[in-house]
C-alpha positions as CSV (number, residue, x, y, z in Angstrom):
1,M,44.3,-31.4,2.9
2,A,47.6,-30.9,4.7
3,T,50.2,-33.5,3.9
4,R,53.5,-34.4,5.4
5,R,55.3,-32.4,2.7
6,D,53.1,-29.3,3.5
7,F,54.2,-29.5,7.1
8,L,57.8,-29.8,6.3
9,Q,57.7,-26.8,3.9
10,T,56.0,-24.7,6.5
11,G,59.3,-24.5,8.5
12,L,59.8,-25.0,12.2
13,G,59.1,-21.7,13.8
14,L,59.3,-23.6,17.1
15,T,63.0,-24.4,16.8
16,A,64.2,-20.9,17.7
17,A,62.6,-21.1,21.2
18,G,65.1,-23.6,22.6
19,F,63.0,-26.6,23.5
20,I,63.1,-28.8,26.5
21,G,61.4,-32.2,26.7
22,V,58.3,-32.3,28.8
23,P,56.2,-35.5,29.4
24,L,52.7,-35.1,28.2
25,V,51.0,-36.1,31.4
26,G,53.4,-34.6,33.9
27,C,51.4,-31.4,34.4
28,A,48.1,-33.2,35.2
29,A,49.2,-35.9,37.6
30,K,47.5,-34.3,40.5
31,A,44.2,-34.0,38.6
32,E,44.3,-37.7,37.6
33,T,44.7,-39.0,41.1
34,V,42.1,-36.7,42.7
35,R,39.5,-35.8,40.2
36,H,38.5,-39.0,38.4
37,A,37.7,-41.6,41.0
38,K,34.0,-41.2,40.4
39,A,32.2,-42.3,37.3
40,P,31.0,-39.5,35.0
41,V,27.3,-38.5,34.9
42,K,25.4,-37.0,32.2
43,P,25.8,-33.2,32.5
44,A,22.8,-31.0,33.3
45,A,21.6,-28.5,30.8
46,G,23.2,-25.1,31.0
47,P,25.3,-22.6,29.1
48,A,28.0,-25.1,28.3
49,R,25.6,-27.8,27.1
50,I,26.2,-29.1,23.7
51,A,23.7,-28.8,20.8
52,K,22.3,-32.1,19.5
53,A,21.2,-32.7,15.9
54,P,20.7,-36.4,15.2
55,A,22.4,-37.5,12.0
56,S,23.4,-40.8,10.4
57,A,27.0,-41.9,10.4
58,P,29.0,-44.9,9.5
59,A,29.8,-47.6,12.0
60,P,32.7,-46.7,14.3
61,A,36.1,-47.9,13.4
62,A,37.8,-50.4,15.7
63,E,41.4,-51.1,16.4
64,A,43.0,-54.1,14.6
65,A,45.4,-56.6,16.1
66,A,48.4,-54.7,17.1
67,A,51.4,-54.8,14.8
68,P,55.0,-54.6,16.2
69,E,56.4,-51.1,16.7
70,T,59.2,-51.9,14.3
71,G,56.7,-52.3,11.5
72,M,56.3,-48.5,11.0
73,E,58.7,-45.7,10.2
74,P,59.2,-43.1,13.0
75,P,57.7,-39.7,12.4
76,P,60.0,-36.9,11.3
77,D,61.2,-34.4,14.0
78,I,58.5,-31.9,13.1
79,F,56.0,-34.3,14.8
80,D,58.0,-34.8,18.0
81,A,55.7,-33.4,20.6
82,Q,58.2,-34.2,23.3
83,L,60.3,-31.2,22.1
84,L,57.6,-28.7,22.8
85,D,58.3,-25.9,25.2
86,L,57.2,-26.0,28.8
87,E,54.8,-23.1,28.3
88,F,52.8,-25.2,25.8
89,W,52.0,-27.7,28.5
90,L,51.2,-25.2,31.3
91,K,48.6,-23.1,29.4
92,P,44.9,-23.7,29.8
93,R,43.5,-26.5,27.7
94,T,40.4,-26.1,25.6
95,L,39.3,-29.1,23.6
96,T,37.0,-28.6,20.6
97,I,35.1,-31.8,19.6
98,T,32.4,-32.9,17.2
99,R,30.5,-36.2,17.1
100,P,29.3,-36.9,13.5
101,A,27.2,-39.8,14.8
102,S,25.0,-37.6,16.9
103,G,25.6,-34.1,15.5
104,E,27.0,-32.8,18.8
105,K,29.6,-30.1,19.1
106,A,31.4,-28.5,22.1
107,S,34.4,-26.4,22.9
108,L,35.3,-27.0,26.6
109,L,38.0,-25.6,28.9
110,Y,38.8,-28.7,30.9
111,W,42.2,-28.0,32.4
112,K,43.6,-24.9,34.0
113,D,46.2,-24.0,36.6
114,G,47.3,-27.5,37.0
115,E,43.9,-29.0,37.7
116,M,41.2,-30.7,35.8
117,I,37.8,-28.9,35.7
118,D,35.4,-31.6,36.8
119,A,32.3,-30.2,35.0
120,A,34.1,-30.0,31.7
121,Y,35.6,-33.5,32.2
122,Q,32.1,-34.9,32.8
123,E,30.9,-33.2,29.6
124,L,33.8,-34.7,27.6
125,C,33.0,-38.1,29.0
126,H,29.5,-37.7,27.7
127,L,30.7,-36.6,24.3
128,L,32.9,-39.6,24.0
129,R,30.1,-42.0,25.2
130,D,28.8,-45.0,23.3
131,V,26.2,-43.3,21.1
132,N,24.9,-46.7,20.0
133,G,24.8,-48.4,23.5
134,K,23.7,-45.1,25.0
135,E,26.1,-45.4,27.9
136,T,28.8,-43.1,29.4
137,A,32.0,-44.1,31.1
138,A,35.1,-42.4,32.6
139,I,37.6,-41.4,29.9
140,D,41.3,-41.8,30.6
141,P,42.6,-38.2,31.1
142,K,45.8,-39.2,29.2
143,L,43.6,-39.7,26.1
144,L,42.1,-36.3,26.5
145,E,45.5,-34.8,26.8
146,T,46.7,-36.5,23.7
147,L,43.7,-35.2,21.8
148,W,44.2,-31.6,23.1
149,G,47.9,-31.7,22.5
150,T,47.3,-32.8,18.9
151,Q,44.7,-30.1,18.3
152,A,46.9,-27.3,19.9
153,F,50.0,-28.4,18.0
154,V,48.4,-28.2,14.5
155,A,46.7,-24.9,15.4
156,R,50.3,-23.5,15.4
157,Y,50.3,-24.2,11.7
158,G,47.0,-22.5,11.0
159,I,44.8,-25.7,11.2
160,E,42.2,-24.7,13.7
161,S,39.7,-27.6,13.3
162,P,37.7,-29.6,15.8
163,V,38.6,-33.2,16.6
164,E,36.0,-35.5,15.1
165,I,35.2,-38.4,17.4
166,L,34.1,-41.3,15.3
167,S,34.2,-43.8,18.2
168,G,35.0,-43.2,21.9
169,Y,33.8,-45.4,24.8
170,R,32.3,-48.7,23.6
171,T,30.1,-51.0,25.7
172,P,31.0,-54.8,25.6
173,A,27.7,-55.4,23.8
174,S,28.5,-52.8,21.1
175,N,32.0,-54.2,20.7
176,K,30.7,-57.7,20.4
177,R,28.2,-56.6,17.8
178,L,31.0,-55.0,15.7
179,I,32.9,-58.3,15.8
180,E,29.8,-60.2,14.7
181,Q,29.4,-57.7,11.8
182,G,32.9,-58.5,10.6
183,V,34.5,-55.2,11.8
184,P,38.0,-55.9,13.1
185,A,37.3,-54.9,16.7
186,A,39.7,-56.4,19.3
187,R,37.9,-58.7,21.8
188,Q,39.7,-56.9,24.6
189,S,39.3,-53.4,23.0
190,L,40.6,-50.5,25.0
191,H,37.4,-48.6,23.8
192,M,35.6,-50.6,26.5
193,L,37.8,-49.1,29.2
194,G,37.5,-45.5,28.0
195,R,41.1,-45.6,26.9
196,A,40.7,-45.3,23.1
197,A,39.1,-43.1,20.4
198,D,38.9,-43.2,16.6
199,V,39.4,-39.7,15.4
200,R,40.2,-37.4,12.5
201,I,40.9,-33.7,12.0
202,P,39.5,-32.0,8.9
203,N,42.2,-30.9,6.5
204,L,44.7,-33.3,8.0
205,N,45.4,-36.7,6.4
206,A,45.7,-39.9,8.5
207,E,49.5,-40.1,7.9
208,V,50.2,-36.7,9.3
209,L,47.7,-37.1,12.2
210,G,48.9,-40.5,13.1
211,G,52.6,-39.4,13.0
212,L,51.8,-36.6,15.4
213,V,49.8,-38.7,17.8
214,R,52.6,-41.3,17.9
215,S,55.1,-38.6,18.9
216,F,53.2,-38.1,22.2
217,R,54.3,-41.6,23.1
218,Q,51.2,-42.3,25.2
219,G,50.0,-45.5,23.6
220,G,49.0,-47.3,20.4
221,V,48.1,-45.7,17.1
222,G,46.2,-47.4,14.3
223,Y,46.2,-45.9,10.7
224,Y,43.0,-46.2,8.7
225,Y,43.6,-44.9,5.2
226,R,40.5,-44.3,3.1
227,N,40.1,-42.7,-0.3
228,T,37.0,-40.6,0.5
229,A,36.1,-37.0,0.7
230,Q,36.6,-37.1,4.5
231,G,39.9,-39.0,4.2
232,G,41.0,-41.6,6.7
233,W,41.2,-41.6,10.5
234,I,43.4,-42.9,13.3
235,H,42.8,-44.9,16.4
236,A,44.6,-43.5,19.5
237,D,44.8,-45.3,22.8
238,T,46.7,-45.2,26.1
239,G,47.8,-48.8,26.1
240,L,51.1,-50.3,25.0
241,K,53.1,-48.4,22.4
242,R,52.4,-50.1,19.1
243,T,51.2,-49.3,15.5
244,W,49.2,-51.0,12.8
245,K,47.3,-50.3,9.6
246,G,43.7,-51.1,9.1
C-alpha cells in the first residue's frame, strides 16, 4: 500500500513542466449549468451497462461532526492538485468505479471537449445511488470531478485502481437509520444532497488519499483510519472546507 513516504521518494516528474494553477471546476462550468437541471434516471441496458453481482458489504461510513480546518496539517506540495498543468484539466475524463455493496463496476467517459456526456452522467448517478434505500439522485458534478482528478493524479504514479464507492447518495430514511444504529452520521448530511461520497482507492492509504483530495480545495474531507486488509477510507464532499477524523 502506497504511503506518503513512497510518494515523496517517487520524485516529482511534474515539476519540470512549469505548472500553472487551474481551478478544478473551471473547465466544466458550462456543463454544470446546462446538463444537470433534470434528475437522473436509471440507465437503460446497453453496451455501457454495468455488471451486477450482489454481494454483502459493511454499512456505509458517514461523515462526523466537522472539525476546524486548523486541526489538520496541510498536505505536502506533492498533493497540491492546484499546480497541475492546464492540459490535465482539458483532456477527456473517464471515471472507473466499483461498488462493493452491489458488486457493480463501470468505466465511463463522462466529460469531453468541455461538456458533460449526459448518458454517462446518468450512469454515474445510478452507480452512486443509495443501494439500501434503492433510490437515485443527481450527483454534484464537482464531486465527480474531484473523484476523477484524484484517480487521474495517482495514475501518473502507476496506481491505476478504481475508486471504490462505499457510500454515495443517501436517502433521509437511510441516514436516519444509520444515526439510530449509532453510526456518526450527520443529521444534515451532504450525502442526502448528492454532494458527498465515502471512498477508497486500493493500494493507497487513507492519509495519502485524504491529503490529495484536500488539495483540490472543493469541500470537506473526513479521515477514517482502519487497521484492516482493505485499510481505511475518506469522506469527500463539496460543502465547506473542513477536515475531521472518524
